[in-house]
VOBA-1610 file (N, C-alpha, C; in pm, whole numbers, padded with zeros to 5 digits, always signed):
BEGIN
Met-02146+04722+13205Met-02215+04666+13079Met-02113+04665+12968Lys-02086+04550+12900Lys-01992+04533+12794Lys-02049+04604+12675Leu-01947+04669+12599Leu-01987+04723+12465Leu-01981+04621+12365Thr-02103+04584+12305Thr-02114+04498+12215Thr-02184+04527+12084Cys-02230+04647+12087Cys-02318+04690+11954Cys-02272+04845+11946Leu-02225+04873+11837Leu-02175+05027+11815Leu-02217+05072+11674Ala-02272+05199+11666Ala-02291+05268+11524Ala-02173+05367+11520Ile-02133+05378+11386Ile-02033+05483+11367Ile-02077+05555+11252Thr-02071+05703+11268Thr-02123+05784+11164Thr-01985+05859+11103Cys-01980+05839+10973Cys-01855+05885+10907Cys-01878+05910+10761Gly-01795+05989+10698Gly-01826+06022+10557Gly-01761+06134+10516Gly-01819+06190+10416Gly-01739+06326+10358Gly-01593+06280+10295Thr-01493+06325+10357Thr-01360+06286+10299Thr-01303+06154+10367Gly-01208+06100+10286Gly-01146+05983+10338Gly-01097+05999+10478Gly-01056+06120+10503Gly-00995+06151+10638Gly-01085+06125+10751His-01212+06110+10717His-01307+06092+10817His-01361+05937+10816Phe-01367+05890+10699Phe-01415+05763+10665Phe-01332+05656+10708Tyr-01203+05655+10651Tyr-01116+05542+10667Tyr-01071+05522+10820Pro-01063+05611+10914Pro-01040+05582+11050Pro-01174+05522+11104Gly-01300+05566+11063Gly-01408+05512+11105Gly-01419+05364+11062Leu-01381+05335+10945Leu-01389+05198+10900Leu-01286+05112+10967Ser-01166+05171+11008Ser-01066+05082+11082Ser-01124+05052+11217Ile-01189+05150+11288Ile-01252+05114+11418Ile-01346+05014+11397Ala-01434+05013+11296Ala-01528+04921+11287Ala-01476+04773+11256Arg-01363+04766+11170Arg-01311+04639+11137Arg-01247+04582+11282Val-01179+04667+11371Val-01128+04618+11490Val-01242+04567+11584Phe-01350+04645+11573Phe-01465+04610+11684Phe-01518+04475+11626Gln-01521+04451+11512Gln-01568+04322+11463Gln-01474+04207+11513Arg-01335+04237+11498Arg-01254+04132+11543Arg-01258+04106+11694Gln-01321+04206+11765Gln-01344+04183+11912Gln-01485+04114+11942Asp-01550+04076+11828Asp-01672+04023+11836Asp-01784+04117+11860Gly-01770+04238+11815Gly-01872+04337+11822Gly-01947+04348+11714Glu-02075+04393+11717Glu-02162+04412+11606Glu-02159+04576+11576Val-02143+04601+11446Val-02121+04741+11398Val-02194+04791+11279Leu-02231+04906+11278Leu-02307+04956+11135Leu-02242+05101+11126Leu-02213+05122+11006Leu-02156+05252+10962Leu-02280+05324+10889Leu-02301+05453+10942Leu-02382+05542+10876Leu-02315+05641+10789Leu-02326+05656+10666Leu-02249+05730+10596Leu-02326+05841+10518Ser-02270+05975+10503Ser-02323+06069+10444Ser-02215+06162+10378Gly-02248+06202+10253Gly-02152+06279+10176Gly-02149+06244+10036Val-02074+06307+09957Val-02082+06282+09808Val-02019+06153+09771Asn-01933+06101+09868Asn-01876+05979+09841Asn-01919+05853+09896Ser-02040+05878+09955Ser-02093+05761+10038Ser-02131+05641+09986Glu-02183+05638+09846Glu-02204+05509+09786Glu-02079+05437+09763Lys-01979+05497+09710Lys-01846+05428+09704Lys-01790+05389+09832Gln-01794+05466+09951Gln-01759+05418+10073Gln-01846+05311+10129Arg-01949+05309+10098Arg-02040+05188+10140Arg-01987+05059+10061Glu-01956+05072+09941Glu-01891+04943+09886Glu-01768+04907+09928Ile-01686+05006+09970Ile-01560+04969+10027Ile-01575+04911+10170Ala-01677+04967+10247Ala-01692+04906+10369Ala-01747+04767+10371Glu-01827+04740+10275Glu-01903+04604+10246Glu-01796+04513+10216Ser-01687+04551+10133Ser-01592+04465+10077Ser-01512+04412+10197Tyr-01514+04467+10308Tyr-01448+04424+10437Tyr-01543+04360+10518Gly-01657+04334+10486Gly-01761+04280+10562Gly-01822+04365+10680Val-01821+04509+10650Val-01876+04597+10746Val-02003+04646+10687Pro-02107+04611+10759Pro-02240+04671+10709Pro-02240+04821+10709Ala-02300+04885+10613Ala-02318+05022+10596Ala-02439+05075+10528Val-02499+05174+10567Val-02623+05258+10510Val-02596+05396+10480Val-02646+05434+10358Val-02608+05566+10313Val-02728+05658+10362Leu-02712+05770+10423Leu-02807+05866+10457Leu-02807+05966+10347Pro-02926+06049+10337Pro-02935+06159+10251Pro-02804+06238+10265Arg-02759+06301+10147Arg-02643+06379+10148Arg-02660+06504+10242Met-02541+06544+10318Met-02546+06647+10396Met-02459+06757+10334Pro-02534+06857+10281Pro-02448+06966+10213Pro-02376+07046+10316Ser-02268+07142+10277Ser-02203+07239+10346Ser-02311+07334+10428Pro-02269+07372+10543Pro-02351+07486+10612Pro-02346+07610+10535Lys-02251+07620+10441Lys-02250+07745+10376Lys-02372+07781+10290His-02437+07658+10252His-02570+07663+10183His-02687+07624+10267Ala-02739+07731+10334Ala-02823+07726+10444Ala-02955+07645+10414Arg-03017+07650+10317Arg-03135+07597+10267Arg-03114+07442+10241Gln-03009+07413+10161Gln-02970+07279+10141Gln-02937+07204+10268Phe-02856+07269+10352Phe-02804+07215+10465Phe-02932+07174+10559Ala-03019+07263+10568Ala-03138+07240+10645Ala-03218+07114+10604Ala-03238+07121+10471Ala-03306+06998+10400Ala-03225+06876+10434Gly-03084+06882+10417Gly-03020+06757+10430Gly-03000+06706+10564Leu-03013+06806+10658Leu-03018+06771+10805Leu-03141+06697+10839Ala-03265+06762+10787Ala-03387+06700+10816Ala-03412+06563+10759Gly-03374+06541+10642Gly-03373+06407+10572Gly-03269+06312+10646Gly-03153+06368+10680Gly-03061+06269+10737Gly-03091+06235+10882Val-03150+06323+10962Val-03206+06296+11105Val-03298+06187+11085Thr-03403+06204+10998Thr-03513+06096+10973Thr-03454+05964+10936Gly-03368+05959+10852Gly-03308+05828+10799Gly-03221+05770+10908Ala-03134+05848+10982Ala-03061+05790+11094Ala-03139+05748+11221Tyr-03250+05822+11242Tyr-03338+05787+11351Tyr-03397+05641+11319Arg-03433+05619+11184Arg-03494+05495+11150Arg-03387+05374+11165Glu-03273+05405+11104Glu-03172+05304+11108Glu-03121+05289+11241Leu-03110+05369+11337Leu-03083+05352+11479Leu-03172+05269+11539Gly-03306+05286+11506Gly-03421+05221+11573Gly-03413+05068+11527Lys-03375+05044+11420Lys-03366+04903+11367Lys-03229+04844+11436Phe-03124+04920+11417Phe-02996+04855+11474Phe-02980+04846+11618Arg-03027+04951+11697Arg-03044+04945+11840Arg-02894+04945+11898Pro-02798+05038+11871Pro-02679+05039+11921Pro-02671+05077+12060Gln-02563+05050+12146Gln-02544+05098+12284Gln-02494+05234+12258Ala-02412+05253+12161Ala-02341+05399+12159Ala-02329+05433+12000Leu-02312+05566+11984Leu-02277+05611+11858Leu-02150+05687+11847Leu-02065+05656+11757Leu-01927+05740+11753Leu-01934+05807+11621Gly-01919+05948+11640Gly-01887+06023+11528Gly-01750+06062+11499Met-01713+06063+11359Met-01581+06083+11330Met-01535+06225+11286Gly-01651+06321+11299Gly-01615+06445+11265Gly-01673+06480+11129Ser-01668+06608+11102Ser-01731+06668+10973Ser-01897+06697+11011Phe-01939+06780+10914Phe-02079+06820+10933Phe-02175+06708+10881Ala-02101+06617+10815Ala-02178+06482+10771Ala-02221+06401+10886Ser-02165+06429+11014Ser-02188+06336+11126Ser-02312+06407+11206Phe-02372+06513+11157Phe-02464+06590+11236Phe-02603+06513+11241Pro-02648+06458+11134Pro-02790+06399+11133Pro-02782+06275+11233Ala-02679+06180+11232Ala-02673+06074+11324Ala-02656+06103+11458Ile-02581+06207+11497Ile-02552+06255+11630Ile-02692+06308+11681Phe-02769+06377+11603Phe-02899+06435+11642Phe-02994+06333+11657Ala-02991+06238+11579Ala-03092+06117+11588Ala-03057+06032+11700Ala-02927+06000+11729Ala-02901+05931+11852Ala-02943+06003+11982Arg-02935+06143+11983Arg-02984+06191+12105Arg-03134+06187+12128Leu-03192+06194+12013Leu-03337+06172+12019Leu-03369+06027+12079Arg-03301+05936+12036Arg-03323+05800+12096Arg-03258+05770+12225Gly-03195+05867+12287Gly-03125+05852+12408Gly-03009+05760+12404Ile-02943+05752+12289Ile-02815+05674+12278Ile-02704+05772+12313Pro-02596+05711+12397Pro-02494+05797+12425Pro-02382+05822+12295Cys-02346+05953+12287Cys-02274+05988+12170Cys-02124+06009+12216Phe-02041+05972+12118Phe-01902+05983+12136Phe-01833+06042+12011Leu-01723+06113+12024Leu-01659+06185+11901Leu-01521+06152+11885His-01464+06150+11773His-01330+06140+11741His-01281+06237+11640Asp-01184+06309+11669Asp-01122+06421+11581Asp-00985+06378+11543Gly-00963+06367+11397Gly-00841+06310+11351Gly-00721+06423+11318Asn-00744+06541+11365Asn-00649+06649+11349Asn-00600+06710+11481Ala-00492+06773+11485Ala-00446+06853+11600Ala-00541+06981+11643Arg-00614+07008+11560Arg-00715+07119+11582Arg-00844+07060+11581Ile-00926+07065+11694Ile-01068+07014+11690Ile-01143+07090+11585Gly-01205+07013+11502Gly-01284+07085+11381Gly-01402+07150+11435Lys-01456+07221+11344Lys-01571+07322+11379Lys-01687+07221+11410Ala-01723+07116+11341Ala-01835+07029+11356Ala-01817+06960+11497Asn-01691+06911+11531Asn-01682+06839+11652Asn-01698+06951+11766Arg-01651+07085+11743Arg-01665+07165+11862Arg-01820+07194+11890Leu-01897+07207+11769Leu-02034+07232+11799Leu-02116+07113+11853Leu-02071+06980+11822Leu-02130+06865+11867Leu-02069+06822+11998Ser-01967+06871+12061Ser-01892+06829+12188Ser-01993+06831+12300Arg-02088+06926+12305Arg-02176+06928+12428Arg-02249+06787+12431Gln-02278+06730+12309Gln-02353+06606+12306Gln-02272+06484+12358Ala-02144+06498+12365Ala-02051+06377+12366Ala-02001+06342+12518Lys-02009+06229+12543Lys-01964+06164+12666Lys-01814+06172+12677Val-01754+06141+12556Val-01590+06156+12546Val-01581+06207+12392Leu-01463+06291+12396Leu-01409+06338+12263Leu-01265+06276+12266Ala-01245+06178+12167Ala-01120+06124+12154Ala-01046+06194+12036Thr-00909+06226+12046Thr-00845+06301+11956Thr-00720+06231+11913Ala-00687+06251+11781Ala-00561+06178+11722Ala-00439+06229+11786Phe-00430+06382+11810Phe-00311+06434+11866Phe-00348+06521+11971Pro-00263+06578+12062Pro-00306+06667+12173Pro-00364+06793+12103Pro-00489+06839+12131Pro-00538+06948+12059Pro-00493+07083+12087Val-00451+07163+11985Val-00412+07290+12003Val-00532+07381+12074Asn-00639+07350+12036Asn-00757+07433+12090Asn-00844+07336+12180Gly-00796+07269+12270Gly-00858+07176+12361Gly-00958+07252+12441Gly-00948+07371+12480Gly-01042+07458+12560Gly-01163+07480+12489Thr-01188+07450+12356Thr-01300+07466+12286Thr-01403+07362+12294Ser-01358+07248+12345Ser-01440+07133+12367Ser-01530+07137+12487Lys-01665+07101+12470Lys-01759+07095+12577Lys-01778+06942+12622Ala-01696+06855+12572Ala-01729+06710+12607Ala-01699+06706+12749Lys-01755+06590+12804Lys-01744+06563+12942Lys-01591+06508+12964Arg-01534+06462+12864Arg-01405+06412+12881Arg-01325+06416+12755Thr-01214+06457+12741Thr-01130+06450+12626Thr-01003+06377+12635Val-00986+06273+12567Val-00853+06179+12574Val-00797+06179+12429Val-00655+06174+12449Val-00574+06158+12319Val-00560+06010+12296Thr-00619+05945+12197Thr-00628+05816+12167Thr-00541+05781+12051Gly-00496+05887+11970Gly-00411+05837+11851Gly-00512+05831+11727Met-00447+05817+11616Met-00545+05820+11480Met-00552+05658+11440Pro-00662+05602+11435Pro-00697+05463+11381Pro-00650+05452+11245Val-00564+05374+11205Val-00515+05344+11073Val-00557+05203+11023Arg-00544+05196+10898Arg-00601+05049+10848Arg-00509+04939+10942Pro-00589+04843+10975Pro-00519+04724+11032Pro-00393+04665+10963Glu-00419+04660+10828Glu-00308+04617+10750Glu-00180+04687+10760Leu-00193+04815+10759Leu-00087+04910+10771Leu-00018+04897+10892Glu-00104+04895+11008Glu-00045+04885+11128Glu+00042+04756+11151Ala-00005+04660+11097Ala+00062+04524+11106Ala+00198+04529+11027Glu+00221+04628+10925Glu+00337+04627+10851Glu+00434+04735+10917Ala+00395+04803+11019Ala+00484+04913+11074Ala+00616+04877+11129Gly+00632+04743+11152Gly+00763+04690+11196Gly+00856+04632+11082Ile+00826+04648+10967Ile+00882+04593+10843Ile+01022+04661+10837Ser+01123+04588+10805Ser+01257+04642+10770Ser+01264+04703+10639Lys+01354+04793+10617Lys+01377+04854+10491Lys+01419+04746+10397Glu+01506+04652+10424Glu+01524+04536+10328Glu+01400+04471+10276Glu+01326+04433+10370Glu+01197+04358+10343Glu+01103+04443+10241Ala+01093+04582+10292Ala+01001+04663+10213Ala+01058+04689+10064Val+01187+04711+10057Val+01244+04721+09929Val+01232+04600+09843Ala+01245+04470+09897Ala+01230+04344+09824Ala+01078+04337+09789Gly+01000+04385+09874Gly+00852+04374+09842Gly+00813+04463+09721Leu+00872+04595+09709Leu+00849+04688+09604Leu+00907+04620+09473Asn+01016+04560+09485Asn+01085+04501+09357Asn+00992+04397+09297Arg+00950+04317+09400Arg+00864+04199+09351Arg+00728+04252+09293Ala+00659+04353+09362Ala+00548+04413+09309Ala+00544+04494+09192Phe+00664+04547+09160Phe+00665+04644+09057Phe+00792+04630+08965Asp+00859+04522+08988Asp+00980+04484+08902Asp+01059+04631+08902Ala+01102+04673+09030Ala+01151+04800+09032Ala+01306+04826+09017Gly+01376+04727+09060Gly+01507+04735+09071Gly+01575+04826+09171Leu+01501+04847+09278Leu+01554+04924+09395Leu+01658+04869+09472Lys+01746+04941+09540Lys+01859+04874+09624Lys+01839+04915+09778Pro+01847+04821+09866Pro+01817+04841+10000Pro+01915+04938+10070Asp+02037+04944+10014Asp+02142+05018+10076Asp+02143+05178+10037Leu+02057+05216+09928Leu+02065+05358+09901Leu+01972+05421+09986Pro+02005+05563+10022Pro+01908+05647+10082Pro+01786+05665+09992Thr+01666+05655+10044Thr+01545+05650+09976Thr+01454+05760+10015Val+01409+05823+09908Val+01309+05956+09928Val+01173+05907+09878Leu+01065+05916+09966Leu+00944+05899+09926Leu+00862+06018+09915Ile+00791+06044+09809Ile+00727+06160+09772Ile+00574+06123+09742Phe+00473+06194+09819Phe+00332+06183+09777Phe+00266+06306+09813Gly+00179+06350+09742Gly+00112+06484+09750Gly-00045+06465+09791Gly-00081+06360+09835Gly-00222+06331+09870Gly-00287+06268+09753Ser-00419+06253+09769Ser-00503+06203+09663Ser-00501+06266+09533Gln-00479+06396+09527Gln-00491+06470+09408Gln-00357+06512+09347Gly-00240+06480+09421Gly-00119+06525+09381Gly-00118+06674+09391Ala+00015+06735+09373Ala+00035+06889+09379Ala+00159+06917+09299Ser+00161+07046+09254Ser+00275+07082+09172Ser+00402+07108+09260Val+00386+07127+09404Val+00516+07130+09461Val+00587+06983+09492Phe+00508+06886+09468Phe+00563+06758+09479Phe+00597+06718+09349Asn+00516+06733+09235Asn+00532+06671+09101Asn+00617+06756+09015Arg+00636+06893+09046Arg+00722+06984+08954Arg+00849+07004+09033Ile+00828+07062+09147Ile+00944+07114+09228Ile+01050+07016+09270Ala+00976+06909+09339Ala+01080+06810+09397Ala+01164+06740+09284Pro+01109+06689+09169Pro+01181+06639+09062Pro+01295+06737+09022Glu+01261+06860+08999Glu+01364+06955+08958Glu+01480+06956+09061Ala+01453+06951+09173Ala+01567+06964+09279Ala+01638+06840+09292Leu+01575+06720+09271Leu+01640+06590+09273Leu+01730+06576+09158Arg+01683+06623+09037Arg+01765+06598+08919Arg+01897+06688+08935Ser+01897+06777+09024Ser+02035+06869+09035Ser+02135+06812+09127Leu+02094+06683+09196Leu+02190+06624+09284Leu+02279+06511+09214Asp+02370+06447+09298Asp+02455+06350+09237Asp+02371+06223+09233Ala+02337+06191+09118Ala+02231+06075+09090Ala+02277+05926+09146Gly+02392+05899+09184Gly+02440+05782+09231Gly+02421+05780+09391Arg+02371+05866+09450Arg+02354+05877+09596Arg+02226+05838+09647Phe+02116+05818+09583Phe+01990+05802+09628Phe+01893+05738+09531Gln+01769+05713+09578Gln+01675+05652+09480Gln+01534+05722+09533Val+01434+05715+09438Val+01321+05786+09477Val+01196+05705+09444Leu+01106+05726+09532Leu+00962+05666+09532Leu+00872+05775+09510His+00798+05774+09414His+00695+05897+09388His+00556+05849+09358Leu+00468+05888+09434Leu+00312+05860+09410Leu+00263+05998+09356Ala+00235+06008+09232Ala+00206+06145+09175Ala+00063+06184+09183Gly-00032+06096+09203Gly-00166+06147+09210Gly-00233+06099+09084Pro-00364+06062+09092Pro-00444+06037+08976Pro-00440+06147+08868Asp-00421+06102+08749Asp-00413+06200+08640Asp-00290+06289+08624Lys-00176+06255+08714Lys-00081+06340+08719Lys+00063+06263+08682Leu+00022+06145+08635Leu+00157+06067+08605Leu+00231+06110+08505Glu+00166+06150+08389Glu+00252+06195+08264Glu+00329+06322+08290Glu+00265+06408+08354Glu+00327+06537+08373Glu+00457+06518+08472Thr+00418+06431+08575Thr+00536+06395+08667Thr+00656+06324+08594Arg+00617+06228+08506Arg+00717+06151+08429Arg+00813+06256+08347Glu+00730+06353+08301Glu+00807+06455+08215Glu+00908+06537+08311Ala+00853+06561+08432Ala+00950+06628+08519Ala+01077+06557+08548Tyr+01065+06419+08552Tyr+01188+06329+08573Tyr+01254+06297+08450Arg+01238+06367+08354Arg+01286+06319+08217Arg+01445+06327+08223Asp+01501+06217+08185Asp+01641+06195+08189Asp+01720+06178+08317Ala+01636+06163+08419Ala+01685+06144+08563Ala+01773+06013+08557Lys+01879+06019+08618Lys+01972+05905+08616Lys+01973+05816+08754Phe+01901+05869+08853Phe+01873+05773+08988Phe+01752+05683+08961Pro+01753+05565+09032Pro+01658+05484+09045Pro+01523+05537+09084Leu+01408+05521+09006Leu+01306+05578+09031Leu+01176+05497+09020Leu+01095+05475+09122Leu+00962+05421+09103Leu+00852+05528+09102Leu+00790+05532+08992Leu+00688+05654+08973Leu+00556+05588+08940Leu+00449+05604+09031Leu+00315+05559+09020Leu+00224+05670+09042Pro+00092+05648+08999Pro-00003+05753+09028Pro-00047+05722+09162Ala-00063+05607+09229Ala-00094+05578+09362Ala-00074+05427+09379Ser-00078+05391+09513Ser-00071+05240+09549Ser-00142+05217+09679Glu-00194+05089+09687Glu-00260+05056+09795Glu-00138+04983+09892Lys-00016+04979+09849Lys+00080+04918+09937Lys+00173+05013+10005Met+00097+05108+10075Met+00176+05217+10150Met+00267+05153+10248Gly+00235+05048+10299Gly+00331+04986+10409Gly+00457+04959+10355Leu+00467+04904+10226Leu+00613+04887+10166Leu+00665+05025+10124Phe+00595+05110+10080Phe+00650+05259+10051Phe+00710+05321+10172Leu+00630+05313+10284Leu+00658+05383+10403Leu+00796+05296+10467Gly+00790+05171+10458Gly+00898+05081+10513Gly+01021+05109+10440Ala+01016+05135+10320Ala+01139+05149+10226Ala+01207+05299+10241Ala+01124+05394+10293Ala+01170+05531+10295Ala+01263+05550+10389Asp+01355+05645+10368Asp+01444+05703+10487Asp+01399+05860+10501Leu+01349+05923+10394Leu+01285+06047+10404Leu+01149+06058+10338Val+01059+06116+10387Val+00920+06134+10321Val+00896+06290+10315Leu+00852+06305+10176Leu+00815+06452+10149Leu+00657+06444+10122Ser+00568+06510+10208Ser+00430+06488+10202Ser+00352+06599+10247Arg+00224+06609+10225Arg+00123+06690+10304Arg+00126+06634+10452Ser+00039+06701+10517Ser+00019+06649+10677Ser-00108+06655+10719Gly-00192+06573+10636Gly-00322+06530+10678Gly-00311+06445+10807Gly-00415+06427+10897Gly-00407+06359+11014Gly-00347+06209+11006Ser-00392+06140+10905Ser-00359+05993+10889Ser-00211+05987+10845Thr-00172+06083+10768Thr-00031+06086+10708Thr+00060+06103+10834Val+00026+06213+10909Val+00116+06231+11031Val+00112+06114+11128Ala+00006+06051+11144Ala+00003+05941+11237Ala+00079+05812+11176Glu+00070+05793+11047Glu+00144+05694+10989Glu+00306+05711+10984Leu+00347+05850+10951Leu+00476+05876+10966Leu+00538+05835+11109Ala+00467+05873+11214Ala+00504+05844+11350Ala+00504+05689+11379Leu+00411+05613+11324Leu+00387+05477+11341Leu+00508+05400+11276Phe+00549+05452+11166Phe+00661+05391+11087Phe+00795+05450+11131Gly+00803+05542+11218Gly+00919+05615+11243Gly+00992+05665+11132Lys+00927+05767+11053Lys+00984+05831+10933Lys+01022+05974+10960Ala+01140+06036+10922Ala+01166+06165+10918Ala+01098+06220+10790Ala+01050+06344+10799Ala+00969+06402+10702Ala+00981+06559+10674Val+00980+06591+10545Val+00946+06745+10526Val+00812+06741+10498Leu+00726+06818+10573Leu+00597+06830+10567Leu+00556+06973+10498Ile+00473+06972+10409Ile+00424+07107+10335Ile+00274+07087+10354Pro+00216+07168+10448Pro+00067+07160+10484Pro-00009+07200+10367Tyr-00122+07144+10323Tyr-00218+07190+10231Tyr-00270+07334+10268Pro-00239+07424+10189Pro-00271+07575+10239Pro-00406+07600+10254Tyr-00505+07518+10199Tyr-00652+07550+10187Tyr-00721+07457+10292Ala-00647+07386+10371Ala-00720+07293+10471Ala-00797+07380+10566Ala-00909+07333+10617Ala-01010+07399+10705Ala-00924+07455+10828Glu-00933+07585+10855Glu-00875+07647+10968Glu-00720+07613+10986Gly-00658+07578+10873Gly-00522+07563+10878Gly-00482+07436+10962His-00571+07341+10961His-00546+07221+11058His-00414+07137+11023Gln-00384+07128+10868Gln-00279+07072+10836Gln-00138+07123+10902Ala-00140+07258+10894Ala-00020+07318+10974Ala-00010+07270+11116Asp-00125+07263+11181Asp-00136+07222+11323Asp-00072+07081+11337Asn-00124+06995+11243Asn-00070+06867+11240Asn+00073+06854+11230Ala+00122+06930+11133Ala+00276+06926+11085Ala+00359+06984+11220Arg+00305+07079+11284Arg+00372+07120+11403Arg+00392+07030+11512Tyr+00290+06940+11522Tyr+00297+06827+11624Tyr+00410+06761+11603Leu+00455+06722+11482Leu+00595+06661+11459Leu+00707+06764+11466Ala+00701+06880+11398Ala+00808+06966+11392Ala+00861+07014+11522Asp+00759+07041+11619Asp+00803+07079+11758Asp+00872+06992+11840Ala+00854+06867+11788Ala+00931+06758+11871Ala+01053+06722+11786Asp+01096+06810+11683Asp+01210+06790+11593Asp+01199+06645+11540Ala+01079+06620+11496Ala+01055+06488+11423Ala+01039+06513+11280Ala+01021+06638+11241Ala+00997+06668+11096Ala+01034+06809+11072Val+01048+06849+10934Val+01072+06989+10906Val+00941+07040+10846Leu+00912+07137+10886Leu+00769+07212+10827Leu+00813+07320+10735Val+00762+07323+10612Val+00784+07410+10510Val+00657+07466+10476Asp+00631+07606+10462Asp+00497+07668+10412Asp+00498+07625+10251Asn+00385+07608+10207Asn+00378+07582+10070Asn+00435+07690+09970Thr+00426+07797+10004Thr+00481+07911+09916Thr+00627+07911+09934Asp+00684+07850+10033Asp+00835+07862+10050Asp+00906+07741+09995Phe+00831+07649+09951Phe+00898+07525+09893Phe+00930+07553+09747Thr+01044+07611+09734Thr+01104+07633+09592Thr+01202+07533+09571Ala+01244+07532+09431Ala+01341+07439+09401Ala+01465+07446+09480Arg+01510+07574+09513Arg+01622+07602+09579Arg+01615+07545+09733Arg+01492+07562+09793Arg+01473+07516+09924Arg+01469+07359+09926Ala+01403+07301+09830Ala+01408+07162+09814Ala+01545+07100+09802Thr+01634+07148+09709Thr+01762+07118+09687Thr+01839+07123+09824Glu+01819+07231+09903Glu+01883+07245+10027Glu+01847+07129+10127Leu+01723+07101+10137Leu+01682+06988+10224Leu+01732+06846+10181Phe+01710+06824+10050Phe+01764+06690+10002Phe+01910+06687+10012Arg+01978+06780+09992Arg+02136+06789+10008Arg+02169+06760+10157Asp+02095+06839+10242Asp+02128+06799+10380Asp+02095+06654+10428Phe+01987+06608+10363Phe+01946+06467+10391Phe+02066+06374+10362Leu+02132+06408+10257Leu+02246+06313+10196Leu+02366+06337+10272Asp+02390+06470+10304Asp+02527+06505+10354Asp+02528+06487+10510Ala+02416+06509+10570Ala+02408+06498+10735Ala+02292+06410+10770Pro+02305+06284+10733Pro+02200+06191+10757Pro+02169+06158+10903Glu+02275+06188+11000Glu+02238+06159+11142Glu+02134+06232+11197Gly+02121+06366+11161Gly+02016+06459+11198Gly+01880+06402+11153Trp+01869+06352+11035Trp+01736+06292+10971Trp+01708+06164+11049Arg+01810+06079+11096Arg+01776+05961+11164Arg+01736+05992+11313His+01782+06103+11363His+01737+06150+11490His+01582+06185+11486Arg+01548+06263+11362Arg+01410+06299+11346Arg+01323+06165+11345Ala+01373+06073+11271Ala+01293+05955+11264Ala+01272+05875+11388Glu+01379+05879+11487Glu+01343+05835+11613Glu+01256+05910+11694Arg+01260+06042+11671Arg+01164+06129+11765Arg+01024+06095+11698Ala+01001+06077+11571Ala+00870+06052+11518Ala+00824+05920+11570Arg+00899+05828+11567Arg+00866+05688+11628Arg+00821+05694+11785Ala+00893+05798+11860Ala+00859+05800+12000Ala+00722+05870+12015Leu+00657+05926+11911Leu+00521+05998+11919Leu+00415+05896+11867Ala+00454+05779+11829Ala+00356+05692+11769Ala+00253+05663+11884Lys+00124+05642+11837Lys+00018+05576+11921Lys-00041+05463+11855Pro+00020+05354+11867Pro-00025+05230+11784Pro-00145+05181+11854His-00224+05092+11783His-00347+05044+11847His-00460+05154+11865Ala-00451+05260+11799Ala-00552+05358+11837Ala-00689+05320+11831Ala-00727+05244+11725Ala-00868+05196+11720Ala-00902+05127+11852Glu-00826+05041+11906Glu-00856+04971+12021Glu-00865+05069+12142Thr-00779+05180+12146Thr-00791+05267+12247Thr-00917+05354+12242Val-00959+05386+12123Val-01093+05456+12113Val-01194+05363+12164Leu-01203+05245+12116Leu-01307+05163+12171Leu-01294+05144+12340Ala-01166+05135+12370Ala-01162+05132+12522Ala-01211+05242+12598Ala-01200+05367+12534Ala-01249+05489+12602Ala-01402+05482+12606Ile-01466+05427+12493Ile-01606+05417+12507Ile-01646+05312+12606Ser-01580+05207+12602Ser-01618+05097+12719Ser-01604+05150+12862Asp-01494+05228+12871Asp-01476+05286+13010Asp-01589+05378+13058Tyr-01656+05444+12960Tyr-01772+05511+13001Tyr-01892+05424+13048Phe-01912+05314+12982Phe-02018+05212+13037Phe-01969+05155+13155Asp-01847+05134+13189Asp-01813+05084+13310Asp-01816+05169+13418Ser-01803+05292+13395Ser-01809+05397+13508Ser-01951+05434+13546Thr-02059+05399+13454Thr-02188+05415+13478Thr-02270+05310+13529Arg-02204+05200+13565Arg-02270+05076+13603Arg-02351+05114+13748
//
């Protein structure tokens, strides 16, 4: 039986929503019919984003954290009722859950309707929600080899990679020259393609280790040897601009940008957190990195993601508390004085890439239906 109709439940953080949206868009390109079931504080905005790409989406009642038992129970009951109704109208062959407790209602509703369930986990550590739901899953797809794979009760676990935005995947082969030219056109930046280029971004909220410590370290170096691209995060632009005050090197400083393909394509070294999507994109673009895991990520999963690259000598892992101005200066200086080692890391990163992850996830679901004919 060919897979032609799929529901995807995703929501909560962007780390769950955007990979789900990417799979939905790829499935539509394969002439499949898809529906997103969203739950979480950002679900209304996520619905608008999905529909801007032509992907239909419905918002389920908000699913609170399990830390609040009564609200969680109420959200679960309302979510299951809403999901059961929507699945009855849409009648998908399968339901794919992208992780987090926001996926609970749709998974439970699918089980009540006898719809086969599949899961995807976007980190190197299978999350608590997916561990609990794995008993219901025909297949658990993972972005990276899971460090706790034995905790899954799914019938099958397969490493598929992390689905990234189709536009970003299409740009992964861009040359540095093309990327720098694109940034210059877009931002009138005056960047040079022959200068070693450092890209710094600290996630959607920014962080002091990126916006304060990195500029301090860079300002201590010979300004004629490099250039910097820095995405400071919303509401962090002015304080970061102050941190770069009187800097003599070329600098493109923005709060954020949708043109990540150009930024990654132009970079020779990336300084960032280590969310699942970031790690996958670094590998896809073949970029050496210094990774500073977000210290409050659930169960330390960002550290596990970072180790996936660091253990392969594709990145340097630095604990958040250890990233001082002195340590940053040492790393930047080594990047400039011993570039061959960092080029090796970039090659190792590219070797770990899993392109076309959305297609691979969809193929894993299709394989299940082929095996049950």
